[in-house]
ZABABA-945648 format. One record per residue: residue number from 1; x, y, z of N, C-alpha, C, O in turn; residue in one letter. Coordinates in Angstrom, 3 decimals. Each point is the difference from the previous one (the first is absolute). Example, Ala and Ser with C-alpha at 12.3 -4.5 7.8 and 13.67 -1.06 7.14 Angstrom:
BEGIN
  num    n.east   n.north      n.up   ca.east  ca.north     ca.up    c.east   c.north      c.up    o.east   o.north      o.up  residuo
    1    13.190    -5.690     7.800    -0.890     1.190     0.000     0.900     1.200     0.000     1.036    -0.019     0.665        A
    2    -1.386     1.069    -1.385     0.820     1.190     0.060    -0.770     1.090     0.730     0.509     1.108     0.169        S
% end
This chain:
BEGIN
  num    n.east   n.north      n.up   ca.east  ca.north     ca.up    c.east   c.north      c.up    o.east   o.north      o.up  residuo
    1     0.472   -12.992     3.040    -0.263     0.228     1.364    -1.074     1.040     0.157    -0.048     0.916    -0.820        M
    2    -0.718    -0.974     1.694    -1.274     0.986     0.118     0.527     1.339     0.397     0.967     0.077     0.759        S
    3    -1.604     1.058    -1.273     0.269     1.338     0.584     0.204     0.183     1.214     1.046     0.559     0.330        Y
    4    -1.975    -0.974     0.649    -0.042    -0.029     1.277     1.469    -0.453     0.626     0.733     0.773     0.617        D
    5    -0.476    -1.979    -0.851     1.139    -0.666     0.408     1.212     0.609    -0.387     0.875     0.158     0.851        V
    6    -0.696     0.216    -2.042     1.105     0.679    -0.555     0.138     1.430     0.589     1.080     0.405     0.433        T
    7    -2.169     0.319    -0.432    -0.102     1.546     0.197     0.541     0.109     1.504     0.839     0.848     0.308        S
    8    -1.357    -1.733     0.580     0.524    -0.131     1.371     1.187    -0.250     0.323     0.525     0.562     0.961        N
    9     0.213    -1.607    -1.842     1.408    -0.203     0.027     0.925     1.193    -0.249     0.995     0.230     0.688        K
   10    -1.449     0.600    -1.849     0.820     0.908    -0.626    -0.086     1.378     0.963     0.975     0.731     0.175        I
   11    -2.152    -0.518     0.357    -0.337     1.104     0.853     0.961     0.018     1.220     0.280     1.085     0.510        A
   12     0.213    -2.191    -0.042     1.191    -0.149     0.955     1.295     0.611    -0.508     0.795     0.254     0.906        R
   13    -0.427     0.016    -2.023     1.216     0.456    -0.517     0.295     1.690     0.330    -0.882     0.854     0.090        R
   14     1.987    -0.684     0.024     0.234     1.517     0.112    -0.431     0.848    -1.042     0.309    -0.195    -1.176        Q
   15    -1.108     1.260     1.620    -0.561     1.045    -0.863    -1.474    -0.450    -0.630    -0.759     0.778    -0.577        G
   16     0.550    -1.969     0.770    -1.366    -0.424    -0.732    -1.014     0.247     1.131     0.263    -0.339     1.153        V
   17    -1.514     0.978    -1.512    -0.936     0.175     0.971    -1.470    -0.178    -0.502    -0.302     0.450    -1.105        E
   18    -0.422    -0.952     1.714    -1.405    -0.214    -0.310    -0.737     1.336    -0.006     0.262     0.907     0.789        K
   19    -1.198    -0.848    -1.731    -0.686     1.226    -0.202    -1.456    -0.314    -0.694    -0.524    -1.114     0.001        S
   20    -0.011     2.243    -0.568    -1.242    -0.305    -0.683     0.027     0.798    -1.253     0.711     0.996    -0.134        T
   21    -1.522    -1.475    -0.797    -0.221     0.874    -1.213    -1.201    -0.497    -0.882    -0.084    -1.168    -0.379        M
   22    -0.782     2.080     0.099    -1.142    -0.316    -0.684    -0.813    -0.904     0.949    -0.541    -0.974    -0.523        M
   23     0.383     1.162     1.837    -0.725    -0.598     1.003     0.437    -1.613     0.176    -0.757    -0.829     0.504        N
   24     2.180     0.506    -1.031     0.362    -1.280     0.001     1.471     0.062     0.951     0.729     0.990    -0.063        S
   25    -0.477    -1.912     0.744     1.476    -0.173     0.616     0.864    -0.199    -1.175    -0.225    -0.674    -1.005        P
   26     1.251     1.378     1.311     1.280     0.083    -1.060     1.346    -0.166     0.865     0.090    -0.086     1.225        C
   27     0.890     0.064    -2.149     1.425     0.093     0.544     0.613     1.088    -0.513    -0.330     0.296    -1.149        L
   28     1.288     0.511     1.794     0.574     0.960    -0.417     1.614    -0.424     0.374     0.328    -0.836     0.841        R
   29     0.630     1.682    -1.741     1.349    -0.027     0.625     0.440     1.568    -0.053     0.184     0.740    -0.966        Y
   30    -0.091    -0.524     2.302     0.607     1.462     0.366    -1.175     0.841    -0.730     0.396     0.904    -0.736        K
   31    -1.698    -1.080     0.843    -0.920     0.675    -0.535    -0.472    -0.197    -1.329    -1.148     0.322    -0.308        G
   32     2.079    -0.911    -0.638    -0.442    -0.478    -1.522    -0.716    -1.279     0.047     0.368    -1.042     0.541        E
   33    -1.425     1.274    -1.176    -0.941    -0.996    -0.284     0.756    -1.302    -0.585     0.938     0.200    -0.770        F
   34    -1.264    -1.389     1.065     0.415    -1.001    -0.410    -0.949    -1.199    -0.727     0.117    -0.438    -1.145        M
   35    -1.097     0.051     2.187    -0.879    -1.073    -0.339    -1.299     0.099     0.887     0.067     0.527     1.110        T
   36    -1.163    -0.998    -1.567    -1.164    -0.200     0.686    -0.888    -1.258    -0.698     0.220    -0.467    -1.117        M
   37    -1.109     0.106     1.902    -0.955    -0.945    -0.669    -1.488     0.790    -0.196    -0.710     0.401     0.922        F
   38     0.466    -0.300    -2.189    -0.918     0.743    -0.426    -1.302    -0.864    -0.049    -0.247    -0.608    -1.041        F
   39    -0.600     0.521     2.113    -1.197    -0.826     0.080    -1.025     0.178    -1.150    -0.505    -1.008    -0.495        E
   40     0.186     2.203     0.061    -0.849     0.336    -1.065     0.356    -0.783    -1.258    -0.920    -0.252    -0.778        K
   41     1.913    -0.078     0.547     0.377    -0.828    -1.008     0.760    -1.398     0.295     0.501    -0.666    -0.905        Q
   42    -0.474     0.335     2.120     0.608    -1.205     0.482     1.308    -0.220    -0.676     0.262    -1.047    -0.592        D
   43     0.596     2.109     0.697     1.213    -0.072    -0.518     1.125     0.423     0.939    -0.328     0.561     1.045        C
   44     1.582    -0.762    -1.297     1.160     0.661     0.634     0.390     1.224    -0.994    -0.007    -0.100    -1.227        L
   45     0.339     1.240     1.934     0.435     0.998    -0.833     1.508     0.310     0.413     0.183     0.042     1.216        I
   46     0.772     0.151    -1.915     1.333     0.258     0.329     0.359     1.027    -1.044    -0.412     0.085    -1.157        I
   47     1.422     0.814     1.929     0.432     1.044    -0.852     1.503    -0.283    -0.325     0.863    -0.018     0.878        K
   48    -0.629    -0.188    -2.117     1.479    -0.069    -0.592     0.190     0.863    -1.348    -0.879     0.731    -0.456        V
   49     1.923    -0.885    -0.012     0.185     0.952    -1.295    -0.849    -0.339    -1.018    -0.401    -1.148    -0.189        S
   50     0.060     2.276    -0.596    -0.872    -0.288    -1.035     0.407    -1.075    -0.988    -0.901    -0.625    -0.560        P
   51     1.962     0.394     0.334     0.659    -1.166    -1.008    -0.437    -1.109     0.619    -0.776    -0.685    -0.667        V
   52     1.115     0.205     2.037    -0.378    -1.135     0.697    -1.608    -0.238    -0.005    -0.490    -1.123    -0.117        R
   53    -0.312     2.372     0.264    -1.347    -0.201    -0.040    -0.375    -0.691    -1.415    -0.743    -0.977    -0.085        V
   54     1.356     1.619    -1.007    -0.393    -0.496    -1.351     0.462    -1.482     0.061    -0.789    -0.850    -0.411        Q
   55     2.069     0.446     0.917     0.257    -1.335    -0.081    -1.082    -1.121     0.576    -0.371    -1.047    -0.531        E
   56     0.024     1.590     1.713    -0.920    -0.806     0.696    -1.315    -0.256    -0.703    -0.571    -1.090     0.029        I
   57     0.100     2.225    -0.698    -1.286    -0.223    -0.859     0.240    -0.731    -1.006    -0.805    -0.875    -0.317        I
   58     2.089     1.109    -0.469     0.035    -0.898    -1.183     0.551    -1.365     0.381     0.229    -0.673    -1.005        A
   59     0.030     0.112     2.049    -0.006    -1.205     0.585    -1.116    -0.891     0.320     0.018    -1.215     0.201        D
   60    -1.279     2.289    -0.191    -1.414    -0.460     0.253    -0.379    -0.178     1.477    -1.031    -0.531     0.412        G
   61     2.256     1.181     0.493    -0.374    -0.240     1.296    -0.680     1.235     0.635    -0.570    -0.127     1.084        K
   62     0.607     1.239    -1.679    -0.343     1.240     0.428    -1.060     0.705    -0.743    -0.336    -0.426    -1.105        G
   63    -0.302     1.623     1.696    -1.077     0.840    -0.855     0.461     1.221     0.276     0.572     0.244     1.062        M
   64    -0.785     0.686    -2.035     0.002     1.312     0.366    -0.631     0.639     1.222    -1.032    -0.605     0.290        E
   65     1.232     1.392     0.344    -0.630     0.564     1.123    -0.577     1.468    -0.378     0.842     0.891     0.110        F
   66    -2.036    -0.515    -0.503    -0.400     1.274    -0.386    -1.192     0.347     0.866    -0.939     0.514    -0.607        N
   67     0.792    -0.703     1.956    -1.021     0.432     0.907    -0.755     1.397    -0.309    -1.204     0.169     0.196        Y
   68     2.063     0.775    -0.692    -0.640     1.155    -0.170    -0.249     0.255    -1.590    -0.246     1.129    -0.425        T
   69     0.324    -2.163    -0.334    -0.215     0.207    -1.429     1.265     0.130    -0.750     0.087    -0.296    -1.191        G
   70     0.826     0.713     1.856     1.489     0.234    -0.732     0.985    -1.055     0.696     0.075    -0.081     1.226        K
   71     0.624    -0.666    -2.035     0.728    -0.850     0.412     1.375     0.665     1.057     0.545     1.093    -0.153        P
   72    -0.288    -1.948     1.025     0.989     0.318     0.979     1.316    -0.584    -0.524     0.128    -1.205     0.220        F
   73     0.690     1.696    -0.747     1.190    -0.571    -0.736     0.934    -0.893     0.766     0.751    -0.813    -0.540        K
   74    -0.850     1.021     1.867     1.003    -0.769     0.978    -0.914    -0.796     0.893     0.400    -0.307     1.123        E
   75    -1.567    -0.040    -1.527    -0.781    -0.944     0.976    -0.598    -1.102    -1.059    -0.458     0.299    -1.103        W
   76     0.548    -1.659     1.647    -0.741    -0.923    -0.665    -0.710    -0.789     0.950     0.348     0.002     1.181        V
   77    -1.371    -0.717    -1.615    -0.938    -0.640     0.484     0.448    -1.616    -0.127     0.214    -0.412    -1.140        L
   78    -0.074    -0.452     2.188     0.320    -1.358    -0.088    -1.151    -0.720     0.515    -0.301     0.222     1.173        I
   79    -0.383    -1.031    -1.830    -1.208    -0.862     0.366     0.479    -1.252     0.939     1.100    -0.546    -0.087        P
   80    -2.114     0.208     0.975     0.389    -0.944     0.978     0.327    -1.294    -0.623     0.541    -0.886     0.662        T
   81    -0.835     0.739    -1.869     0.526    -1.385    -0.701     1.455    -0.045     0.156     0.545    -1.099    -0.108        E
   82     0.202     2.201     0.363     1.449    -0.025    -0.017     0.446     0.264     1.401     1.154     0.378     0.199        F
   83    -1.992    -0.551     0.778     0.285     0.192     1.448     1.211    -0.467     0.539     0.610     0.655     0.845        E
   84    -0.050    -2.194    -1.448     0.977    -0.527     0.398     1.386     0.804    -0.153     1.014    -0.236     0.657        D
   85    -1.164     1.279    -1.694     0.964     0.805    -0.476     0.064     1.249     0.790     0.967     0.736    -0.197        D
   86    -1.913    -0.377     1.112    -0.193     1.224     0.630     1.271     0.476     0.734     0.440     1.148    -0.065        Y
   87     0.086    -2.137     0.755     1.346     0.410     0.730     0.913     0.550    -0.811     0.650     0.988     0.341        D
   88    -0.517    -1.580    -1.495     1.204     0.545    -0.982    -0.479     1.469    -0.458     0.789     0.942    -0.081        I
   89    -2.001    -0.856    -0.174    -0.486     1.315    -0.834     0.053     1.055     1.158     0.112     1.188    -0.304        Y
   90    -0.189    -1.570     1.627    -0.082     1.132     1.095     1.682     0.227     0.238     0.385     1.078     0.452        I
   91     0.450    -2.007    -0.738     1.244     0.174     0.230     0.530     1.137    -1.045     0.749     0.941     0.261        E
   92    -1.303    -1.260    -1.435     0.407     0.914    -1.182    -0.395     1.420     0.446     0.750     0.971    -0.099        E
   93    -2.098    -0.940     0.641    -0.421     1.470     0.276     0.776     0.637     1.156     0.112     1.223     0.086        S
   94     0.472    -2.149     0.886     0.943     0.636     0.832     1.362     0.489    -0.589     0.631     0.991     0.366        L
   95    -0.336    -1.781    -1.242     1.392     0.363    -0.724    -0.170     1.401    -0.700     0.850     0.886     0.085        T
   96    -1.923    -0.781    -0.720    -0.372     1.143    -0.715    -0.252     1.199     0.888     0.472     1.089    -0.327        Y
   97    -1.158    -1.215     1.384    -0.155     1.031     0.925     1.261     0.543     0.672     0.164     1.199     0.225        A
   98     0.717    -2.157     0.081     1.277     0.335     0.514     0.685     0.997    -0.907     0.474     1.052     0.429        K
   99    -0.435    -1.472    -1.875     0.504     0.809    -1.027    -0.508     1.410     0.001     0.737     0.972    -0.166        Q
  100    -1.850    -0.914     0.334    -0.840     1.500     0.011     0.066     0.808     1.250    -0.150     1.221     0.048        K
  101     0.388    -2.007     0.952    -0.122     0.786     1.488     1.373     0.671     0.291     0.167     0.640     1.038        A
% end
Protein backbone atom coordinates (compact mmCIF):
# COMPACT_ATOMS: atom_id res chain seq x y z
CA MET A 1 0.00 0.00 0.00
CA SER A 2 1.34 3.48 -0.80
CA TYR A 3 3.04 5.62 1.82
CA ASP A 4 0.35 8.31 1.63
CA VAL A 5 -2.55 5.93 2.15
CA THR A 6 -0.86 4.02 4.97
CA SER A 7 0.53 7.07 6.75
CA ASN A 8 -2.88 8.76 6.69
CA LYS A 9 -4.47 5.68 8.28
CA ILE A 10 -1.81 5.33 10.96
CA ALA A 11 -1.80 9.06 11.70
CA ARG A 12 -5.31 8.64 13.14
CA ARG A 13 -4.02 6.37 15.91
CA GLN A 14 -3.54 7.63 19.43
CA GLY A 15 -0.04 9.02 19.98
CA VAL A 16 0.82 9.18 16.26
CA GLU A 17 1.35 12.62 14.76
CA LYS A 18 2.28 14.04 11.39
CA SER A 19 5.48 16.04 11.44
CA THR A 20 8.46 16.85 9.21
CA MET A 21 12.07 15.76 9.06
CA MET A 22 14.68 16.74 6.47
CA ASN A 23 12.03 18.89 4.75
CA SER A 24 9.80 15.84 4.20
CA PRO A 25 6.55 14.79 5.87
CA CYS A 26 7.04 12.08 8.48
CA LEU A 27 5.19 10.26 11.23
CA ARG A 28 6.16 10.28 14.89
CA TYR A 29 4.84 8.40 17.88
CA LYS A 30 4.84 10.60 20.98
CA GLY A 31 7.67 12.57 19.39
CA GLU A 32 9.71 9.49 18.40
CA PHE A 33 10.50 9.33 14.67
CA MET A 34 8.83 6.38 12.92
CA THR A 35 8.77 6.75 9.17
CA MET A 36 8.84 9.04 6.17
CA PHE A 37 8.96 8.89 2.41
CA PHE A 38 12.40 10.13 1.32
CA GLU A 39 11.78 11.61 -2.12
CA LYS A 40 15.48 12.19 -2.82
CA GLN A 41 15.92 8.43 -3.08
CA ASP A 42 12.30 7.49 -3.87
CA CYS A 43 12.21 5.21 -0.83
CA LEU A 44 10.36 4.67 2.40
CA ILE A 45 12.47 5.12 5.51
CA ILE A 46 11.51 3.29 8.67
CA LYS A 47 13.08 3.24 12.09
CA VAL A 48 13.35 -0.25 13.56
CA SER A 49 15.90 -2.15 15.63
CA PRO A 50 19.44 -2.47 14.24
CA VAL A 51 18.92 -6.23 13.99
CA ARG A 52 15.74 -5.73 11.94
CA VAL A 53 17.53 -3.22 9.69
CA GLN A 54 20.13 -5.85 8.87
CA GLU A 55 17.43 -8.50 8.25
CA ILE A 56 15.60 -6.26 5.77
CA ILE A 57 18.86 -5.51 3.96
CA ALA A 58 19.84 -9.21 3.93
CA ASP A 59 16.41 -10.07 2.47
CA GLY A 60 17.18 -7.74 -0.44
CA LYS A 61 14.28 -5.42 0.38
CA GLY A 62 16.19 -2.58 1.99
CA MET A 63 19.29 -0.44 1.78
CA GLU A 64 21.45 1.21 4.38
CA PHE A 65 20.56 4.83 5.08
CA ASN A 66 23.68 6.98 5.34
CA TYR A 67 22.53 10.47 4.42
CA THR A 68 25.34 12.11 6.39
CA GLY A 69 28.00 9.64 5.24
CA LYS A 70 27.58 7.59 8.41
CA PRO A 71 25.08 4.71 8.58
CA PHE A 72 21.98 5.26 10.70
CA LYS A 73 21.85 1.94 12.56
CA GLU A 74 18.08 2.06 13.20
CA TRP A 75 16.97 3.40 9.80
CA VAL A 76 16.50 1.49 6.58
CA LEU A 77 15.48 2.59 3.08
CA ILE A 78 12.86 0.50 1.32
CA PRO A 79 12.49 1.16 -2.43
CA THR A 80 9.11 1.68 -4.10
CA GLU A 81 9.36 -1.72 -5.76
CA PHE A 82 8.28 -3.04 -2.33
CA GLU A 83 5.48 -0.47 -1.93
CA ASP A 84 2.88 -3.24 -1.56
CA ASP A 85 4.48 -4.02 1.81
CA TYR A 86 4.80 -0.43 3.06
CA ASP A 87 1.86 -0.88 5.41
CA ILE A 88 3.63 -3.81 7.09
CA TYR A 89 6.89 -1.87 7.44
CA ILE A 90 5.15 1.22 8.81
CA GLU A 91 3.34 -0.94 11.37
CA GLU A 92 6.74 -2.33 12.39
CA SER A 93 8.08 1.18 12.85
CA LEU A 94 5.08 2.05 15.05
CA THR A 95 5.67 -1.01 17.22
CA TYR A 96 9.33 -0.07 17.59
CA ALA A 97 8.52 3.56 18.41
CA LYS A 98 6.07 2.43 21.10
CA GLN A 99 8.84 0.36 22.70
CA LYS A 100 11.14 3.38 22.76
CA ALA A 101 8.62 6.01 23.90
